[in-house]
C-alpha positions in Angstrom: -14.7 11.4 1.2 -15.9 8.6 -1.0 -17.8 6.5 1.2 -17.1 3.5 -1.2 -13.4 3.8 0.2 -14.5 3.4 3.8 -16.5 -0.1 2.5 -13.6 -1.2 0.7 -10.9 -0.6 3.2 -12.5 -0.8 6.4 -15.8 -3.9 6.1 -14.4 -5.9 8.8 -14.4 -2.9 11.2 -17.9 -2.1 9.8 -18.8 -4.9 11.0 -17.6 -5.3 14.3 -15.4 -8.3 12.9 -11.8 -6.6 13.3 -10.9 -3.7 15.7 -9.8 -1.0 13.6 -9.0 -0.1 9.8 -6.6 2.3 7.7 -6.5 3.8 4.5 -5.2 6.5 3.0 -7.8 9.5 1.0 -6.8 12.8 -1.0 -8.4 16.2 0.1 -8.4 19.4 -1.4 -8.6 21.5 2.0 -8.3 20.3 5.3 -11.2 22.1 6.3 -13.2 19.8 4.1 -11.9 16.4 5.2 -12.6 17.8 8.4 -16.2 18.3 7.9 -16.8 15.1 5.8 -15.2 13.1 8.7 -17.1 14.9 11.6 -20.5 13.9 9.1 -19.5 10.1 8.9 -18.6 10.4 12.8 -22.1 11.6 13.4 -24.0 9.0 11.8 -21.5 5.8 12.8 -20.8 6.9 16.4 -23.9 5.6 17.8 -23.2 2.6 16.0 -19.6 2.3 17.8 -17.5 3.3 15.2 -14.9 6.5 15.0 -13.0 7.8 12.4 -10.1 10.1 12.6 -6.9 11.6 11.0 -3.6 9.7 12.3 -1.3 11.4 9.6 -0.8 13.7 6.6 1.2 14.1 3.7 0.7 17.0 1.2 -2.5 16.1 -0.9 -3.2 12.8 1.5 -4.7 11.6 5.0 -4.3 8.7 6.9 -7.4 7.4 7.8 -8.1 5.8 11.1 -11.7 4.1 11.8 -11.8 2.2 14.7 -14.2 0.6 17.6 -13.1 2.2 20.8 -14.9 -0.7 22.9 -12.9 -2.9 21.1 -9.7 -1.0 20.9 -10.1 -0.5 24.8 -10.6 -4.3 25.1 -7.1 -5.2 23.3 -5.2 -2.7 25.2 -5.8 -4.5 28.4 -4.1 -8.0 26.6 -0.7 -8.4 28.1 1.1 -8.9 24.8 0.0 -5.6 23.7 0.0 -4.0 26.9 3.9 -5.3 27.0 4.8 -4.4 23.4 3.4 -0.7 24.0 5.1 -0.1 27.1 8.1 -1.0 25.7 7.3 1.5 23.0 6.6 4.5 25.5 3.2 3.7 25.6 0.8 3.8 28.5 -2.1 1.2 27.8 -4.1 2.5 30.7 -5.2 5.5 28.9 -6.7 4.9 25.0 -6.8 8.4 24.3 -2.9 8.8 25.0 -1.9 5.7 23.7 -3.7 7.5 20.2 -2.2 10.7 20.4 1.4 8.4 20.9 0.4 6.9 18.0 0.3 10.3 15.9 3.0 11.6 17.7 5.1 8.5 16.8 3.8 8.2 12.8 4.8 12.0 12.2 8.3 10.6 13.3 8.4 7.4 11.3 6.4 8.0 8.1 7.4 4.1 7.2 4.9 3.2 10.1 5.8 2.1 13.4 6.1 -1.7 14.0 3.5 -1.3 16.8 0.9 -0.4 15.2 -1.1 -3.5 14.3 -1.8 -3.4 18.3 -3.9 -0.5 17.4 -5.3 -2.9 14.0 -6.8 -6.0 16.1 -3.7 -7.9 15.1 -2.2 -10.6 17.4 0.5 -9.7 19.9 2.2 -12.5 18.8 2.3 -11.7 15.2 3.2 -8.0 16.0 6.3 -9.3 17.9 7.0 -11.7 15.1 6.8 -8.8 13.1 9.2 -6.7 15.1 11.8 -9.3 15.6 14.0 -9.2 12.5 15.1 -12.9 13.1 11.8 -14.7 13.1 10.5 -15.9 10.0 6.8 -15.0 8.5 4.8 -18.4 7.9 1.8 -16.5 6.4 1.2 -13.3 5.0 -2.1 -11.6 3.8 -3.7 -9.1 5.6 -0.8 -8.8 8.5 2.0 -11.0 8.5 1.6 -14.2 10.8 4.1 -15.5 12.8 2.1 -17.7 15.0 -1.4 -19.5 14.7 -1.6 -19.7 11.2 -4.6 -21.8 10.5 -6.5 -19.5 12.7 -5.2 -16.3 10.7 -6.4 -18.0 7.5 -9.8 -18.3 8.7 -9.7 -15.1 10.2 -8.4 -13.7 6.8 -10.9 -15.8 4.9 -13.6 -14.1 7.1 -13.0 -10.5 6.7 -12.5 -11.1 2.7 -15.8 -12.4 3.0 -17.5 -9.6 4.7 -15.1 -7.1 2.3 -16.8 -8.6 -0.8 -20.5 -8.8 0.3 -20.0 -4.9 2.0 -18.6 -3.7 -1.3 -21.6 -5.6 -3.6 -24.4 -4.5 -0.8 -23.1 -0.6 -1.4 -23.1 -1.5 -5.0 -26.6 -2.2 -4.8 -27.6 0.8 -3.0 -26.9 0.0 0.7 -25.8 2.8 2.8 -22.5 3.1 4.8 -24.9 3.1 8.2 -26.6 0.8 7.0 -23.7 -1.1 6.8 -22.3 -0.6 9.5 -23.0 -2.9 12.5 -24.4 -1.8 15.7 -22.1 -2.1 18.4 -23.2 -4.9 21.2 -23.7 -3.8 24.6 -22.6 -5.2 27.9 
């Protein structure tokens, strides 16, 4: 798996600015892909990051890169909890939530709407996206239905982070060096 893909699609997560990121990558064999992921996890787990496959097609895998500590915190948000409960998740158990997400992705390859709960999106934007009557007021990394000004600031910060990480990686900085260690406490 090319590390440059991880930098391009996951820079805000690597930097600790976002709970999680998703991207797809091609693979030759599942065994090779799992070996690549295991090696990346060995280098990033100490920084508070984890990578896993959450979906498959014939020759592509959907990769989820996340910060378990941030995801656990997100799952405590009352709006996120309500969304997940309505969709049959148990937000008190992060591992079970991820297992349920994988199951939901198998049933709905167009992405279940609640996936935003696992990516650090604001609950008001996830609820707005799920409500076909609501009108999106801004779109970028996700569709915004609530606080557009705050979302624009976050999007700008994440875009700047991605450009900076891509440049540092292009100049030879390793993926492990780019990953910010999680703050303890």
